[in-house]
C-alpha positions as CSV (number, residue, x, y, z in Angstrom):
1,M,173.6,103.0,56.8
2,S,174.0,106.4,55.3
3,D,175.2,107.0,51.7
4,E,178.2,109.0,53.1
5,K,179.3,106.1,55.3
6,Y,178.8,103.5,52.5
7,E,180.9,105.6,50.1
8,G,183.8,105.7,52.5
9,I,183.7,102.0,53.2
10,F,183.6,100.9,49.7
11,F,186.5,103.3,48.8
12,D,188.5,102.0,51.8
13,Y,188.5,98.5,50.2
14,F,189.1,99.2,46.6
15,I,190.7,102.6,46.2
16,T,194.2,101.1,46.8
17,I,194.1,99.4,43.4
18,Y,196.8,100.9,41.3
19,D,196.0,102.8,38.1
20,P,198.7,102.5,35.5
21,R,197.2,104.8,33.0
22,Q,198.8,108.2,32.0
23,D,197.1,111.0,34.0
24,E,196.7,113.3,31.0
25,K,194.6,110.6,29.2
26,V,192.4,109.7,32.2
27,K,188.8,110.9,31.9
28,H,187.3,108.6,34.5
29,K,188.8,107.6,37.9
30,M,189.6,104.0,38.3
31,I,187.7,103.6,41.5
32,D,184.6,105.2,39.7
33,V,184.7,102.6,37.0
34,I,185.1,99.8,39.5
35,F,182.1,101.1,41.4
36,I,179.9,101.4,38.3
37,V,180.8,97.8,37.1
38,V,180.2,96.3,40.6
39,C,176.8,97.9,40.9
40,A,175.9,97.0,37.3
41,A,176.9,93.3,38.0
42,I,174.7,93.2,41.0
43,S,171.9,94.7,38.9
44,N,171.7,91.9,36.4
45,C,174.4,93.1,33.9
46,N,176.7,90.3,32.4
47,E,178.2,92.1,29.4
48,W,180.0,95.4,28.8
49,Q,177.4,96.9,26.6
50,E,174.7,96.0,29.3
51,I,176.9,97.8,32.0
52,E,176.9,101.0,29.8
53,I,173.2,101.0,29.2
54,W,172.5,100.4,32.9
55,A,174.9,103.1,34.0
56,R,173.3,105.7,31.6
57,A,169.9,104.8,32.9
58,R,171.2,105.1,36.5
59,E,173.4,108.2,36.2
60,D,171.5,110.3,38.8
61,W,171.7,107.4,41.3
62,L,175.4,106.9,40.6
63,R,176.1,110.6,41.3
64,K,175.0,110.0,44.9
65,F,178.3,108.3,45.3
66,I,180.7,109.4,42.6
67,E,181.1,112.7,40.7
68,L,181.3,111.6,37.1
69,P,182.9,114.9,35.9
70,N,183.0,113.5,32.3
71,G,179.8,111.7,32.3
72,V,179.1,108.0,32.2
73,P,181.9,105.9,30.7
74,S,181.4,103.9,27.5
75,Q,181.5,100.1,27.4
76,Y,185.0,100.4,25.8
77,T,186.3,102.2,28.8
78,Y,185.1,99.5,31.2
79,Q,186.7,96.8,29.1
80,R,190.0,98.7,28.8
81,E,190.2,99.5,32.4
82,F,189.4,96.0,33.6
83,D,192.2,94.9,31.4
84,V,194.8,97.0,33.2
85,I,193.7,96.2,36.8
86,D,196.2,94.0,38.5
87,P,194.2,90.9,39.3
88,K,196.2,89.9,42.3
89,Q,195.7,93.3,43.8
90,F,191.9,93.2,43.1
91,A,191.9,89.8,44.6
92,K,193.6,91.0,47.7
93,C,191.1,93.8,48.2
94,F,188.2,91.3,47.6
95,T,189.7,88.9,50.2
96,Q,190.1,91.7,52.8
97,W,186.5,92.8,52.3
98,M,185.3,89.1,52.7
99,K,187.3,88.8,55.9
100,D,185.4,91.7,57.4
101,V,181.9,90.7,56.3
102,T,182.1,87.0,56.9
103,E,181.8,85.3,60.2
104,M,184.3,82.4,60.4
105,S,183.5,80.5,63.6
106,K,185.6,77.6,64.7
107,G,184.9,74.5,62.5
108,T,183.7,76.4,59.5
109,I,184.2,74.4,56.4
110,V,186.4,76.2,53.7
111,S,186.4,74.2,50.4
112,I,189.0,74.8,47.8
113,D,188.3,73.7,44.2
114,G,188.7,74.8,40.6
115,K,186.4,76.0,37.9
116,T,187.3,76.5,34.2
117,A,185.7,79.6,32.5
118,C,184.9,77.8,29.2
119,G,184.1,81.0,27.2
120,T,187.7,82.3,27.6
121,A,189.2,79.6,25.4
122,E,190.7,80.4,22.0
123,K,192.2,78.2,19.2
124,D,195.7,78.6,20.5
125,K,195.0,79.2,24.1
126,K,193.2,77.1,26.8
127,A,190.4,78.7,28.9
128,I,191.4,80.2,32.2
129,H,191.0,78.0,35.3
130,I,190.0,79.7,38.6
131,V,190.8,78.1,41.9
132,N,188.2,79.2,44.5
133,A,187.9,79.1,48.2
134,W,184.3,78.7,49.3
135,C,182.8,79.1,52.8
136,S,180.1,76.6,53.7
137,S,178.4,78.7,56.4
138,N,177.3,81.4,54.1
139,K,177.9,79.8,50.6
140,M,180.1,82.7,49.6
141,V,183.5,82.8,47.7
142,L,186.3,83.9,50.0
143,G,189.0,84.3,47.3
144,Q,190.4,83.1,43.9
145,V,193.6,82.5,42.1
146,K,194.0,81.9,38.3
147,T,195.9,79.1,36.8
148,E,196.4,78.5,33.0
149,E,195.1,75.0,33.3
150,K,193.7,72.5,35.8
151,S,197.0,70.6,36.3
152,N,198.4,73.8,37.8
153,E,196.1,73.8,40.8
154,I,198.8,72.2,42.9
155,T,200.9,75.4,42.9
156,A,197.8,77.7,43.0
157,V,196.3,76.3,46.1
158,P,199.2,77.4,48.5
159,E,199.0,80.8,46.9
160,L,195.3,81.0,47.6
161,L,195.7,79.9,51.2
162,D,198.2,82.7,51.7
163,M,195.4,85.1,51.0
164,L,192.8,83.6,53.4
165,F,192.0,84.2,57.0
166,I,190.8,80.8,58.1
167,K,192.2,80.2,61.6
168,G,190.1,77.5,63.4
169,C,188.4,76.4,60.1
170,I,188.4,73.0,58.4
171,V,189.8,73.1,54.9
172,T,188.9,70.6,52.2
173,V,190.6,69.9,48.9
174,D,190.2,67.3,46.2
175,A,192.6,64.5,45.6
176,M,194.7,66.4,43.1
177,N,195.6,68.9,45.8
178,T,196.2,66.4,48.6
179,Q,199.8,67.4,49.1
180,K,202.0,67.3,52.2
181,K,203.1,70.8,51.7
182,T,199.5,72.0,51.4
183,V,198.5,70.2,54.5
184,E,201.5,71.6,56.4
185,K,200.6,75.2,55.3
186,I,197.0,74.6,56.4
187,V,198.0,73.5,59.9
188,K,201.2,75.5,60.7
189,E,200.7,78.8,58.9
190,K,196.9,79.1,58.7
191,K,196.2,77.4,62.1
192,A,193.4,75.4,60.6
193,D,192.4,71.7,60.2
194,Y,191.9,69.6,57.1
195,V,190.0,66.8,55.5
196,V,191.6,65.9,52.2
197,A,190.5,63.4,49.6
198,L,192.7,60.3,48.8
199,K,192.9,58.6,45.4
200,S,195.4,56.7,43.4
201,N,197.8,59.7,43.1
202,H,199.0,58.5,46.5
203,E,198.8,54.9,45.4
204,T,200.2,53.1,48.5
205,L,198.5,55.2,51.1
206,H,195.2,54.9,49.2
207,H,195.6,51.2,49.1
208,E,196.3,50.9,52.8
209,V,193.3,53.1,53.8
210,A,191.0,51.1,51.4
211,E,192.3,47.8,52.7
212,Y,191.8,48.9,56.3
213,F,188.1,49.9,55.8
214,A,187.4,46.7,53.6
215,D,188.6,44.6,56.5
216,A,186.6,46.7,59.0
217,E,183.4,46.4,56.8
218,E,183.9,42.7,56.5
219,G,184.0,42.4,60.3
220,G,181.0,44.5,60.8
221,F,182.8,47.7,61.9
222,Q,183.5,46.3,65.4
223,N,186.6,48.4,66.1
224,P,185.5,51.0,68.8
225,E,187.8,53.6,67.3
226,I,185.9,53.6,64.1
227,Q,183.1,56.3,64.5
228,Y,180.0,56.2,62.4
229,Y,177.5,58.9,61.0
230,R,174.7,58.6,58.4
231,T,172.7,60.9,56.4
232,K,169.8,60.3,54.0
233,E,168.2,62.7,51.6
234,K,165.0,62.2,49.5
235,G,163.6,64.4,46.8
236,H,162.6,64.6,43.1
237,G,162.7,60.9,42.7
238,R,166.1,60.6,44.1
239,I,167.3,58.9,47.3
240,E,170.9,59.5,48.5
241,E,172.3,57.8,51.5
242,R,175.8,58.5,52.9
243,C,177.5,56.4,55.6
244,Y,180.6,58.0,57.0
245,Y,183.2,56.0,58.9
246,Y,186.2,57.8,60.6
247,S,188.9,56.0,62.5
248,T,191.5,57.4,64.8
249,D,193.1,53.9,64.9
250,I,196.2,54.9,62.9
251,G,199.1,53.9,65.1
252,W,200.0,51.3,62.5
253,M,200.4,53.8,59.7
254,D,203.9,54.9,58.9
255,A,202.4,57.5,56.6
256,R,201.0,59.4,59.6
257,K,204.4,60.8,60.3
258,D,204.6,62.4,56.8
259,W,201.2,64.3,57.2
260,V,201.2,67.1,59.8
261,K,198.6,66.6,62.6
262,M,197.1,63.7,60.9
263,K,194.6,62.2,63.4
264,G,192.3,59.9,61.3
265,I,191.3,58.2,58.1
266,G,187.8,58.2,56.7
267,M,185.6,56.4,54.3
268,V,182.1,57.5,52.9
269,I,179.9,54.9,51.2
270,R,177.5,56.8,49.0
271,R,174.4,55.1,47.7
272,V,172.2,56.9,45.2
273,E,168.9,55.5,43.9
274,I,167.2,57.0,40.9
275,D,164.2,55.4,39.3
276,E,165.0,52.2,41.1
277,K,168.6,52.1,39.8
278,E,171.2,52.1,42.5
279,T,174.8,53.3,42.3
280,I,177.4,52.8,45.1
281,E,180.8,54.5,45.5
282,R,183.4,54.7,48.1
283,Q,185.6,57.7,48.9
284,F,188.5,57.9,51.2
285,H,190.2,60.8,53.1
286,L,192.8,61.8,55.5
287,G,192.0,64.4,58.3
288,S,193.2,66.2,61.3
289,V,189.8,66.4,62.9
290,D,188.7,64.2,65.9
291,K,185.1,63.5,65.3
292,V,183.2,61.7,62.6
293,K,180.6,64.5,62.5
294,D,183.3,67.0,61.6
295,Y,184.5,64.6,58.9
296,A,181.1,64.1,57.5
297,D,180.3,67.8,57.3
298,A,183.6,68.5,55.6
299,V,183.0,65.8,52.9
300,R,179.4,66.7,52.4
301,M,180.0,70.4,52.2
302,H,183.0,70.3,50.0
303,W,180.8,69.6,47.0
304,G,178.4,72.4,47.9
305,I,180.7,74.7,45.8
306,E,179.1,73.1,42.8
307,S,175.9,75.0,43.4
308,T,178.0,78.2,43.4
309,Y,179.5,77.1,40.0
310,W,175.9,76.6,38.7
311,S,174.9,80.1,39.8
312,L,178.0,81.6,38.1
313,D,177.2,79.9,34.8
314,V,173.4,80.1,34.8
315,T,172.8,83.4,36.6
316,F,175.9,85.3,35.8
317,G,176.7,83.8,32.4
318,E,180.3,82.9,33.1
319,D,180.7,80.2,30.6
320,A,178.9,82.3,27.9
321,N,181.1,85.4,28.4
322,R,183.6,85.6,25.5
323,T,186.0,88.2,27.1
324,R,189.4,86.5,26.4
325,K,192.2,89.1,26.2
326,G,194.6,90.3,28.8
327,K,193.8,90.5,32.4
328,A,190.0,91.2,31.9
329,P,188.9,87.5,32.0
330,E,190.4,87.1,35.5
331,N,189.1,90.4,36.7
332,L,185.7,89.6,35.4
333,A,185.7,86.3,37.1
334,L,186.4,88.0,40.4
335,L,183.7,90.6,39.7
336,R,181.0,87.9,39.3
337,R,182.1,86.4,42.6
338,L,181.9,89.7,44.3
339,A,178.4,90.4,42.9
340,L,177.3,86.9,43.8
341,N,178.5,87.4,47.4
342,V,176.7,90.8,47.6
343,V,173.4,89.4,46.5
344,K,173.7,86.4,48.7
345,K,174.2,88.5,51.7
346,D,170.4,89.3,51.7
347,K,168.9,87.0,54.2
348,D,166.1,89.4,55.2
349,R,164.4,91.5,52.6
350,H,164.0,89.1,49.7
351,A,165.5,86.0,51.3
352,K,163.2,83.7,49.5
353,R,163.9,85.0,46.0
354,S,166.4,83.3,43.8
355,L,169.7,85.0,42.9
356,K,168.4,85.7,39.5
357,A,165.2,87.4,40.9
358,K,167.3,89.4,43.4
359,R,169.5,90.7,40.6
360,F,166.5,91.6,38.5
361,T,165.0,93.3,41.5
362,A,168.2,95.4,42.0
363,S,168.1,96.4,38.3
364,L,164.6,97.8,38.7
365,N,164.7,99.2,42.2
366,T,167.5,101.4,43.5
367,D,166.1,101.2,47.0
368,Y,166.9,97.5,46.9
369,L,170.3,98.2,45.4
370,D,171.0,100.6,48.2
371,Y,170.0,98.0,50.7
372,L,172.3,95.4,49.2
373,L,175.3,97.9,49.3
374,S,174.4,98.8,52.9
375,I,174.6,95.3,54.2
376,N,177.9,94.6,52.4
377,F,180.0,97.7,52.7
């Protein structure tokens, strides 16, 4: 892809972000600042000072794409400008970009889950909590919404769903977000299916499902409407076996009328053996899917988002970052997810390298940085 075409496509996605600064005080275009920070984040920069150092070293390369009439901005400019960007507008641009670069085939698992950015906490203020949508097929973040604390996820999830393009997908949420209105939005507005976790926040329903599977287990799972699927994984001294049971025998449940398109109930028995010590746990779910394989994939892949959280903390230094004021923490959180997605898109040139190694390579080699940009924008 040519530089000219790349520049146009990047600008098409992010140039609509409103710049509230006074024109007479503006030395650097908002879109130029965003472009520099995005490229620096791809190139192994996690802090404002690192971004300035990188940009000064790569000024000639940057001028292939942007004019920089007043030279390279300082670290304070990046910090100030990311504090005035409207996070919701930034997130909307991000989501549109992901829609265009992500293949979302029927049955793709989209997991919704929250992560706290621990470094943003202050004495009189809790750390920001980001609710993320994660695509299982490419292990990329599709969108985010910020809440002030974990308990507010219930209101944030519908807002995040509004941003997503997930027709035909299977959406998963944890027990906190298993809400009738959320399920209704998934089915009616987003034209998707769901597998949602069930715990004691729906006490009666949880008890009914647990009792149903307890009786079925005692009887040896003889009911033909209970489908079965099993996975077993070994590695590093750990053995994990998961047995999935999914039943469409729900005519007896009054609750099925309250949950839009509910088709089945599920149980997974998870056995983990480490150093000859075994733990067993059971989890229960409601679903609009027909087959146990779809149920099993949804449950297993939901927790795949944890690997992305690990990458954000270890590779991108999210928890270590101490940016706390204004809109900057939320915008930085989205920036990290944008950079992570860009680097993960490389399935060819350096596919076997870790995310950390790919970022380091991009910091040293502008040809590789050009390649990453070309396959993303």
